[in-house]
C-alpha positions in Angstrom: -14.8 15.6 -3.3 -18.0 16.5 -2.8 -21.1 14.8 -3.9 -23.9 16.2 -6.4 -27.5 16.0 -4.3 -28.9 18.4 -6.4 -32.5 17.5 -6.6 -33.5 15.6 -10.0 -37.1 15.4 -9.7 -38.6 17.6 -11.7 -35.9 15.8 -14.9 -37.9 15.5 -18.4 -37.8 12.4 -19.9 -36.9 12.4 -23.9 -38.6 10.0 -25.4 -36.2 7.7 -27.7 -39.3 5.7 -28.8 -39.7 7.0 -32.7 -35.7 7.7 -33.5 -33.9 6.0 -35.4 -30.8 3.7 -33.8 -28.7 6.4 -35.3 -30.7 9.5 -33.7 -30.7 7.7 -30.3 -26.9 7.0 -30.2 -25.9 10.6 -29.9 -23.0 11.0 -27.6 -22.6 7.8 -25.1 -23.4 3.8 -26.5 -24.5 1.3 -24.3 -22.3 -1.5 -24.2 -24.8 -4.9 -24.7 -23.0 -6.6 -22.4 -25.2 -5.3 -19.6 -28.5 -6.5 -21.4 -29.4 -2.7 -21.7 -32.6 -3.0 -23.3 -35.0 -4.7 -20.8 -32.8 -2.5 -18.4 -33.5 0.8 -19.3 -37.0 0.0 -20.0 -36.8 -1.1 -16.3 -35.5 1.7 -15.0 -37.2 3.8 -17.3 -40.6 3.0 -16.2 -39.3 3.2 -12.2 -38.1 6.7 -12.6 -41.0 8.1 -14.8 -43.6 6.2 -11.9 -44.6 8.5 -8.9 -42.1 10.5 -6.7 -43.2 8.8 -3.8 -41.2 4.7 -3.8 -43.1 1.8 -3.1 -41.6 -1.1 -2.2 -43.2 -4.7 -3.5 -42.0 -8.1 -4.0 -39.7 -7.8 -6.5 -37.6 -5.4 -4.2 -34.3 -6.8 -3.0 -33.9 -3.5 -0.9 -35.4 0.3 -2.5 -32.2 2.0 -1.3 -28.4 0.4 0.9 -28.7 2.5 4.5 -25.9 5.0 5.2 -24.5 2.8 7.5 -23.9 0.2 5.1 -23.0 3.1 2.5 -20.3 4.1 5.0 -19.1 0.0 5.1 -18.5 -0.5 2.1 -16.7 2.8 1.2 -14.3 1.8 4.2 -13.8 -1.7 3.4 -13.4 -0.4 -0.4 -10.9 2.4 0.3 -9.2 0.0 3.1 -8.3 -2.5 -0.1 -6.7 -0.2 -2.5 -4.9 1.5 0.7 -3.7 -1.6 1.4 -3.0 -3.2 -2.6 -2.0 0.2 -3.9 -1.2 2.8 -0.5 -2.0 6.3 -0.7 -1.5 6.4 -4.7 -4.2 8.0 -6.7 -6.5 11.0 -6.7 -10.2 11.9 -7.7 -11.3 13.4 -11.0 -14.4 13.5 -13.0 -13.9 11.7 -16.0 -16.0 11.4 -19.3 -17.7 8.2 -19.9 -16.5 7.8 -23.1 -13.0 7.5 -21.9 -13.7 4.6 -19.9 -13.3 0.8 -20.9 -14.4 -1.9 -19.3 -12.6 -4.4 -16.9 -11.3 -7.2 -19.0 -13.5 -10.2 -18.9 -10.9 -12.4 -17.6 -10.5 -10.3 -14.2 -13.9 -10.3 -14.3 -15.9 -13.3 -13.9 -18.5 -12.7 -11.0 -22.0 -13.4 -11.9 -23.8 -10.7 -13.6 -26.7 -8.1 -11.0 -29.9 -8.6 -11.9 -31.7 -5.8 -14.0 -33.7 -5.4 -10.8 -30.5 -4.6 -8.4 -29.6 -2.9 -11.1 -32.7 -0.8 -11.1 -33.1 0.1 -7.8 -29.0 1.6 -7.8 -30.2 3.4 -10.8 -33.3 4.9 -8.5 -30.9 5.6 -6.1 -28.4 7.5 -8.4 -30.9 9.4 -10.3 -32.4 10.9 -6.5 -29.6 11.1 -4.4 -26.6 10.6 -6.5 -23.6 8.2 -6.9 -22.4 7.6 -3.2 -19.5 5.6 -4.1 -16.9 6.8 -6.9 -15.5 3.9 -9.4 -12.3 2.7 -9.5 -10.0 3.1 -12.6 -6.3 3.3 -14.1 -4.8 4.7 -17.0 -3.6 2.8 -20.2 -1.9 5.6 -22.1 0.6 8.0 -21.1 -2.0 10.8 -22.1 -4.4 9.9 -19.8 -6.9 9.3 -22.8 -8.4 6.2 -21.8 -8.9 4.8 -18.7 -9.7 1.0 -17.6 -12.4 0.2 -14.9 -11.3 -2.1 -12.0 -14.4 -1.3 -10.1 -17.9 0.6 -11.4 -18.9 -1.5 -14.4 -21.9 -1.5 -13.7 -22.3 2.1 -12.5 -20.9 3.2 -15.4 -23.7 1.3 -17.6 -26.4 3.4 -15.5 -24.9 6.6 -15.9 -24.7 5.5 -19.6 -28.7 5.2 -19.3 -29.5 7.9 -17.3 -28.1 10.4 -20.0 -30.1 8.2 -22.3 -33.4 8.6 -20.4 -32.7 12.5 -19.6 -30.3 13.8 -22.1 -28.5 15.7 -18.9 -25.2 16.3 -19.5 -24.1 15.4 -15.7 -24.2 11.6 -16.8 -22.0 12.1 -19.4 -18.9 12.1 -16.7 -18.4 10.3 -13.3 -16.7 11.0 -10.4 -13.3 8.4 -10.5 -10.5 7.2 -7.6 -8.1 7.2 -10.8 -4.6 5.5 -10.7 -2.0 7.3 -13.3 -0.6 5.6 -16.0 2.1 2.2 -14.5 0.9 3.4 -11.0 -0.4 -0.3 -10.7 1.1 -3.7 -11.6 -1.2 -5.9 -14.2 -1.6 -8.2 -10.9 -2.5 -5.4 -8.9 -5.5 -3.8 -10.7 -6.7 -7.6 -11.1 -6.5 -7.8 -7.3 -8.7 -5.0 -6.7 -11.1 -5.7 -9.2 -11.8 -8.9 -7.3 -11.2 -7.5 -4.2 -14.0 -4.6 -5.0 -16.3 -6.7 -6.4 -16.4 -9.1 -3.3 -16.5 -6.4 -0.2 -19.2 -4.3 -2.8 -21.9 -7.1 -3.8 -24.5 -7.8 -1.2 -25.3 -11.3 -2.8 -22.7 -13.6 -3.5 -22.8 -16.7 -5.5 -20.6 -19.5 -4.4 -19.1 -18.6 -7.7 -18.1 -15.1 -6.5 -16.7 -16.1 -3.6 -14.6 -18.9 -5.5 -13.4 -16.7 -8.4 -12.2 -14.2 -5.6 -10.8 -16.6 -3.3 -8.8 -18.4 -6.0 -7.6 -14.8 -7.4 -6.8 -14.1 -3.9 -4.3 -17.1 -3.5 -2.9 -16.7 -7.0 -1.5 -13.1 -6.8 -0.2 -14.0 -3.0 1.4 -16.9 -4.5 3.1 -15.4 -6.9 4.2 -12.7 -4.9 5.8 -15.3 -2.8 4.6 -14.9 0.1 4.0 -17.7 3.1 1.1 -19.1 4.9 -1.5 -17.8 2.1 -3.9 -19.7 3.1 -3.8 -18.1 6.7 -3.4 -14.4 4.8 -6.4 -14.7 2.4 -8.4 -16.0 5.4 -8.5 -13.2 7.6 -8.4 -10.8 4.5 -11.5 -12.4 3.8 -13.2 -12.9 7.3 -13.3 -16.5 6.8 -11.5 -20.0 8.6 -8.7 -21.4 6.9 -10.7 -25.0 6.4 -13.5 -22.5 4.5 -11.1 -20.8 2.5 -9.0 -24.0 0.8 -13.0 -25.6 0.0 -13.8 -22.2 -1.9 -10.3 -22.7 -3.8 -11.0 -26.1 -4.6 -14.5 -25.6 -5.8 -13.1 -22.4 -8.2 -13.0 -25.7 -10.6 -16.8 -26.6 -10.0 -18.5 -26.5 -13.5 -21.2 -23.6 -13.6 -24.2 -25.9 -13.8 -22.5 -27.9 -10.1 -22.3 -24.1 -8.8 -26.1 -23.5 -9.4 -27.5 -26.7 -8.1 -25.2 -25.5 -5.0 -25.9 -21.9 -4.6 -29.6 -23.9 -5.2 -29.5 -26.1 -2.2 -28.7 -28.8 -4.1 -25.6 -30.3 -3.3 -23.9 -29.8 0.0 -20.3 -27.6 0.0 -18.9 -31.4 0.8 -20.5 -32.4 -1.9 -19.3 -29.7 -4.0 -15.9 -30.1 -3.3 -15.3 -33.2 -3.7 -17.0 -32.8 -7.5 -14.7 -30.1 -8.2 -11.6 -32.4 -7.7 -12.3 -34.5 -10.6 -12.0 -33.3 -14.5 -14.2 -30.9 -16.5 -15.2 -34.1 -18.8 -16.0 -36.1 -16.2 -17.8 -33.4 -14.0 -20.7 -33.0 -17.4 -20.9 -36.7 -17.4 -22.0 -37.0 -14.0 -24.1 -33.8 -13.8 -26.2 -36.1 -16.4 -27.2 -37.9 -13.5 -27.7 -34.7 -10.7 -31.0 -36.4 -10.0 -29.4 -39.5 -8.5 -26.5 -37.8 -6.5 -26.4 -37.9 -2.8 -24.0 -36.7 -0.4 -23.2 -40.4 0.6 -22.3 -41.5 -3.1 -19.9 -38.7 -3.9 -18.2 -38.9 -0.8 -17.4 -42.8 -1.4 -15.5 -41.6 -4.6 -12.0 -41.0 -3.5 -10.8 -37.5 -4.9 -7.9 -38.6 -6.3 -9.4 -41.3 -8.7 -8.5 -42.0 -11.6 -10.4 -39.6 -14.3 -11.6 -42.8 -16.2 -12.6 -44.9 -13.3 -15.1 -42.5 -11.4 -18.4 -42.7 -13.6 -17.8 -46.7 -12.8 -17.4 -46.3 -9.3 -20.3 -44.2 -9.3 -23.0 -46.6 -11.3 -21.8 -49.1 -9.0 -22.3 -47.2 -6.0 -25.6 -46.3 -7.3 -26.8 -49.6 -8.1 -25.9 -50.7 -4.8 -27.9 -47.8 -3.2 -30.9 -49.2 -4.9 -30.3 -52.8 -4.3 -29.5 -51.8 -0.5 -33.3 -49.4 -0.4 -34.9 -52.2 -2.1 -33.7 -54.8 0.8 -35.0 -52.6 3.3 -38.2 -52.7 5.5 -40.1 -49.7 5.4 -40.3 -48.1 8.6 -43.3 -45.8 8.9 -45.9 -44.4 6.2 -48.4 -41.4 6.3 -51.8 -42.7 5.5 -53.6 -39.5 5.1 -52.6 -36.0 5.9 -55.7 -33.3 5.9 -55.5 -29.8 6.9 -57.5 -27.8 8.9 -58.6 -24.5 10.4 -56.1 -25.0 13.6 -53.8 -27.2 11.8 -53.3 -30.5 10.5 -54.0 -34.0 11.1 -51.3 -36.9 10.4 -52.2 -40.6 10.7 -48.8 -42.3 10.6 -48.9 -46.4 10.1 -45.9 -48.4 10.9 -43.5 -48.4 14.2 -40.6 -45.8 13.8 -36.8 -48.0 14.9 -36.1 -47.9 18.5 -33.4 -45.2 19.1 -34.8 -42.7 16.3 -36.7 -39.2 17.3 -39.8 -38.2 15.2 -39.7 -34.9 13.7 -42.0 -33.4 11.9 -40.3 -29.9 9.7 -41.0 -28.0 6.3 -38.4 -26.9 3.8 -38.2 -24.4 1.0 -38.4 -26.3 -2.0 -35.5 -25.5 -2.7 -33.6 -27.4 -0.3 -36.1 -30.0 0.0 -34.8 -31.9 -3.1 -31.7 -32.5 -1.7 -32.9 -33.6 1.5 -35.0 -36.2 0.4 -32.0 -37.2 -1.9 -29.9 -37.3 1.5 -32.5 -38.7 3.9 -34.8 -40.6 2.0 -34.5 -43.9 3.8 -35.6 -42.3 7.2 -38.3 -39.8 5.7 -41.8 -40.8 6.9 -44.3 -40.5 3.7 -46.1 -41.4 1.3 -43.6 -43.9 -1.5 -44.2 -41.9 -4.7 -43.7 -38.8 -2.6 -39.9 -39.4 -2.2 
């Protein structure tokens, strides 16, 4: 089906600032699931700016390249064919007939408003590059459930809100008929397409996608599911195992992992413990080190984990207090040509002096792990 490539640069925006809520919701109601007010205003400013796009530091990317778009399309088509064969067809459906993906199938991290604005800009200027995927939820074909494309639908709603161009009241879809997919197939499509269509997956996103895939394959009674998922996801079997284990991690520790504050080994070990233990452990996040966490066996009874953790922390502090300082930075000067360091003390035999700089998000984790080997003013460690 051909895409609408009409130049939309001359579209007049509708000023809704003086309208009542009743007047401004004529045809399409925008889901509050997508933080619409802020997104709408950011999109309005972006699209009403000058026609020549200017990159700035907040832009992730202005548009995906043709090659990237084509690669994503091919991956999506491969997923759909592997799950649903050659079923389905293409159609233009009204937005009012589309329902969102069930929340339990769509636990992926929200796409930032900044990224959605860039997507809206691309759709506004170039048209929709990839149809959304839906399935009919009634025999009459009046309602359809979105399996891939909630954000694109949200963007169409906002573009209609801003332009009142009726072409944004409907969207191109890959449509699966009523009972053409099982619930498991629909959930698998929702998870797998999110996995391949997102440019930046968080740790939580990867874990959810892999856990979903493993669960579905096991339910089908397939064998060697870890190997199959690893091959489909393009990773090693051991990585698949770890991501599946990490699916039990509480959100706060996922954030620490994504920010480089804990390693995957640490995250996987913590994920082996009940959520109430994880929540208590998170209260002590500033003193967590990989050495301490990995010293607690994964199968330790829940009621014993915090006792062992506290004893290990106490022992670590004792060892640190008894150890002799290795070296210290006495002064640090920044010069036009570089830096001048004055270090006192003797570097232990068998050690190598390395000077390095780390991103702030990585530095805290690095200091926690190697604090007994870092040469620095002690109040800085």
